[in-house]
C-alpha positions in Angstrom: 0.0 0.0 0.0 1.2 3.5 -0.8 0.3 6.5 1.5 0.2 9.8 -0.4 -0.3 13.4 0.9 -0.8 16.9 -0.5 -1.5 20.3 1.0 -5.2 21.1 0.9 -4.6 23.9 -1.7 -2.2 21.9 -3.9 -3.1 19.6 -6.8 -0.2 17.1 -6.9 0.0 14.1 -4.6 3.4 13.2 -3.1 4.6 10.0 -1.5 4.3 10.3 2.3 7.8 10.5 3.9 6.7 10.2 7.5 5.0 12.3 10.1 8.2 13.9 11.4 9.4 14.9 7.9 6.5 17.0 6.8 6.3 20.7 7.6 3.6 21.6 10.2 0.9 19.5 11.5 -0.9 16.7 9.5 -4.1 18.7 9.8 -2.9 21.0 7.0 -2.8 18.1 4.5 -5.0 15.6 2.7 -4.1 12.0 2.6 -5.1 9.0 0.6 -4.2 5.3 0.4 -3.4 3.5 -2.9 -2.7 -0.1 -3.8 0.9 -1.1 -4.3 0.7 -0.7 -8.1 -1.1 2.7 -7.7 -4.1 1.6 -9.8 -6.8 1.3 -7.0 -7.7 3.9 -4.4 -8.2 2.0 -1.1 -9.0 5.1 1.0 -10.3 8.3 -0.6 -9.0 11.8 0.3 -9.3 12.5 4.0 -7.6 13.3 7.3 -4.6 11.4 8.5 -6.6 9.8 11.2 -9.3 8.5 8.9 -6.8 7.1 6.3 -4.7 5.4 8.9 -7.8 3.8 10.4 -8.6 2.3 7.0 -4.9 1.2 6.7 -5.1 -0.7 10.0 -8.4 -2.4 8.9 -6.8 -3.7 5.7 -3.7 -4.9 7.5 -5.8 -6.7 10.2 -7.8 -8.6 7.7 -4.8 -9.3 5.5 -3.0 -11.1 8.3 -6.1 -12.7 9.9 -6.1 -16.5 9.9 
């Protein structure tokens, strides 16, 4: 899975480098989650908290036996 972010006013998505490497707080940005090959959107544009919640749901069911 690929996590991307952009400023709310920007148009281009960038690969997310980590919470401590972005300028300011995550509240200034929009986030989205894509499949590994970047063809399918797994979580639409939203807040960091919302996208990470979906990320954890996917990981839970991927490793559930």
